[in-house]
Phi, psi and omega in degrees: 000138185238119180244130181253133176281141180208169180150181181286154177304139178088000181287344180093030182298309183292322177297316179296317179301311180298318181294317183285320183280330179057226183286354183273000181287135176275135181292150180228149175282174181299133180079003179254160180279141169279139179226145176225123178261116187240146173287143176271117180298134183206106182294339177295320176295318179301314183291319178295322179293322178295327180284313186275336183049057185284167175292333185215138174240126184235122178270159169297156184231156180222141180251125172261137181237130174249096185293150173291153179294145177288172177305146183303318179228078182295142178294323180266120180299337178286345181267013180292333178254149182301140181297332182299336180298323181291337181266354183279155176281336180200165183243139171253101181274112182267131182241130180287126175226045177213162181279293177059027181079003181260000183099170181300134181286152174230073187301321181294317179294319180294321178301313182290321180300320181287325174300322178299323178292321178296317180297316180298317179302312181293322180297318177298315180299313182294316183293325177295319179293320178297324177295320179292323178295318179297322179293320177299320178299316181298329181272003177081015180275156178292144180238138177283108184296324181291317178298317180300317180295318180295316180293322178296318177295320178297319179298316179298317180296314182293322176297333178270010179061036176257141177282143185289343178289353176281347181271144182285330186262316193303313187302322185251007184287128184299333182283349178247358187299324184285353183275346179061042182292120191285325181281355176269351183275151171301142185223129176249127181265129181243121176269114179273095188271165171293160184304323186263016184234099180270359187270141178288140176285159177274109181262357182076175177059019179070018181284129179248096183284155169276128181272127176226120177264098190301323181298318179290317180297328178296320177295317180300322183295337181271352185265155171289157185309316181294318179294320179297318180297320179293319179297316179296321178297320179297328181269356181074027179266121181282331181206161180284161176297329178302312180300316181296322179294318180297313181295321177294323179294318178300317180294315183294324182269004178057049182259148174223171179236141167239168187233149164243140187226156178165180181291331181281317185203140164252126187218141174261137179238140183259130176221167174271154175303139180093006179284135179276160185303317181294322177293320178297322177300324179293335176293325178289310178195143182298328179297325181292326178286318183294319183255023185302131175249304179198174175226140173264124187245132172225150173280136181298329179298320181294319179297316181292319182290322185266345172091350179194160176292325180299320180293323178295316179296317181298327180279000179073025184259359174273137178248140171257120188235161177264190187293340184266007177292131176278118181287133180258157178301130175090002179282147174258127183247135164242114185266129174258129184212169179208119178233000000 
């Protein structure tokens, strides 16, 4: 999963990225995006690994992207926002809620102003495509009626200042996937607060932002794990902002994890809710999807409680399922296949 940081200038996007990614940030050249590939904390993986004692333990991973700023005055109004946003699976919209010499913050106003930029970006993209479709019609070329209907609906919503993620079809429709429509993407709002302010600001519209105090997180990133834990305890912090962002991103993007286990490796795999067993097998390896026969499914809780897969099978709690089984969060899969 790839999440891109975005927001108004001065919101502290790069500071937050550096603070959250710490030493795990990948260096970037001038004009390139900074990227950090991070493990997703999961105590279920920890417990399964303690039971199986594998040679290797692999957590699910998430990529944070800090895009370079676009040109100060781009000739194309659609280029006002970084191109990397269109390639991301979700957006982390950072809102300034600290002074920092920039004046009193207006998080609600800044939140709305940036949404207006996202809407304008999408409206330009949609209208340009509609213009090309109209031109094709004039030239007597065939037009995809379904695409036209979807784009027309998107245009109407954007003109009414509605985000496209409010529509049931538009966000996941394959015919619109290539346009990189920003308001159709899952979005997590992050309030970048002052050091002494742990409370979320009121952004209106029922928005519940994740609070991240970048200055404190920057200090935590420089500490060893034990020192960081002690510092967090002194501040009354139960978990880092990074953990909260990851969990919020999983919820917003409708992601879940399933596991494969054994002496060689215990591993978490990320899929979206509603993924079928055969598709989940393909996440592990394309051969498993192509030659899928069946999957043996167990709940990770049952394995941990009973101490072994053999005990789970003896208790009749293992299920043998076909390709149409909906994989649930926390299930352990053994895929049987033949290619």
